[in-house]
N, C-alpha and C positions, 0 to 999 in steps of 0.2 A: 504494500500500500504506500503510495507516494503522495504526500500532501504538498502542494505548491504554495498555498496561502490559506489563511483562516481569518475571518472577520467576526468580531464580537460587537454586538450593539444592544443596549438595553438599559434598564433602570435597576438600581440596587435596592430600592425601597420595598420592603416586604409588606404584604397585605395592604397595598395601596388601594383605597376605595375609589379613587378617581380614575375613570376610564382613560386610556390613551387617546390622544387626539388623532393618532394614526400609528402605523407600525414604527415610524421613525419620527416621533414628535420632538418638539424643541426641549422638552423637559428631561430628555435622556441625559444620563450622566456618564455613560460609557459608550465610546465609539472608537474602535481601533482595528486596524488591519495589520496582520502579521504576515510577512514573507519569510521564508526560511533560508534565504540565500547565504546569510552570514551566521547561521546557527540558530539555536533556540534561545530566545530572549527570556532569561530567568525572571525578569520582572513581570512577564505576562503569562508564562507557562511553566508548569511543574512536570518533570518526568516522574511518572508514578512508579512506586516500588511496592504497592500493596497487593494483597491477594484478595480474590473475589470468589463468590459462589459457595457451594457446600451446604445450601439450604434445600428444603423440599421444593421450593419454587424455582430455585436456581442451582441445580445439583452439580454442574461442572465447575471444578476448581480451576482458577486461572491465576497465575503468578506474573505480575507485571515486572519486567526485568529491563533496567536501563541499557543493558548490552544490546537489546533489540531495537533501540532507538538511535538513529544516526541521521546526519544531514550530509547529503552527497548530491552533486550535480544540481545544486540550487533547490533541492526538495527535501522535505522531512520524510524519512523512510521508517515505517513501523513494520517490524518483521516478526513472523512466527516461525521459529526454526522447524525444519522438516524432520521426519523420523520419530516424532513423539507418539507415544501410545498412552491413552487415558486409562488410568486404573482407578475405579470408583472407591477402592479401599485405601488409596494413597492419601497422605496429608499434604503432598506436594502438587501444586497446580500446574497446568500446562503453561509453558513459558510463552508469554505474550508481551504486548507493548501498548502503552497508553500515555498521552499527555493530557493535562487538565489546566484550565485557566486559574490564575491566581485570584481573579475577581469573581464575585458572585453577582447574579442578576435575578430579579423576580419575573420580569417580563422583558422580552427582547428576542434576539436571534443569534444563531450560529450559521455562518455561511463558509463553506470550505470548497476549495478546488482540489480535486483528488483524482488520481489514476488508480483504479482498483487492480488488485492482483488477480490473475487468472488461475492460480493454484487452488485446486479443489480442497474443501474441508475447513475453511476459516470463515470468520465473520469480521467484516470491516464496517465501522460505524461512527456516527457522530451523535453525541448525547447532550441534552440539558439535564443534568443529574444532581439530585440532592440526596436521594436514598432510593431503595427499591420501591418506595411508595411516593416518589416525587420525581417523575422521570418522563421525558419526551425524547424519543430517539428514532433515527433512521438507520437501518441495517442492510448490508448487502451480503448475502450468503453465497459464497463461491461454489459450493457443491451443487446448488440448485439454480444458480444464476437468477435469484429472486431478491427483490427489495421489499423490506417490511417497514411500515410506519407503525410506531408503538407509542401508546400513552398509558402510564400507570398512575392512577389517582392517589389521593392522600390517605386512604385507608384500605385495609385488606378486604373489606366488603365491597369495594368498588373494583369490578373485574378489569383485568388488563384489556385494553383495546388495541387490536392490531389488525392490519390489513395488508394483503399483497398488493403492491402498487402497480403490478402488471406493466413494468417498464420493459420495452422490447429492445431498447438500444443496447448495443454491446458496450458495456462499461469498462472493459479492459483494453479497448483499442486506443483510447486517448483520455485526456483529463476531462472531467465533467464537474459542474458546480452543483453542490447539494446545499439546501438551506432549510433550517428548522426555525419556525417563528412561534413564540408562545405569547399570547396576550392573556388578559384576565379571564377570558371565556373561551378561547379557541386555540388550537394548535394547527399550524399550516406546514405543509411539506412541499418543497419545490425542487425541481431538477432542471438545470439549464434554463432557469427563469420561468419555467412552466409549472403552474400549480398542479400537483398530482394527487393531493388528498387534504382533507380538513376534518378534524375532530372537534366537536362542540359540546361534549359532555365530560364531567368529572375532570376538568383540567386543573392540575395542581398549580399553585402560585407561590409556594414557599421558595426561598432562594436556592439557586442551583449554580453549579460550576459547569463550564463547557468542557467537554471531553472529546478527544479523537482517539479511537482505539482500533487494534487489530488483534484478534485472538482466534 
């Protein structure tokens, strides 16, 4: 997975009762674009070292490893080493890669220009993530060549909303732009400037970090 740029835009105010004047209204306090030509700006992005998964809802253990994160040829490369075998009895997760924003937003967007890997068996994704019950993400599954749009509400009794975006474009042939937008009441998913899905129920609004991952 090669990311050429990432753009964060949004407000950091939690539980703001005032509706946004637009997706990019004047009261936004965060608006920045990152290119990775000169490396990873540590003031904007953190290279993740944590482990994830291991629950009934998310059984696959993943271990984020900085060794899988590099900048080369002007792009951020998030790698999943080949030859790994998942053992459900193991306490060691599959070696993966992830970066996350230093800032948090409540409403706003993540836009990223990415060339997807064609190696089968991994998931490449962008997240607006606060917890497993505060999440909006777009995922590309290489095994099935399918894009998923996902929203997880603020309580466990709110079911996960997910939909196959039915994108027919070959996403491994060139770089494409993916965008997630979260307002107080809706989540929008765009690809190459085209709206491909909208969710309007159980949208979480607690603060989130922006994440780009490959596992």
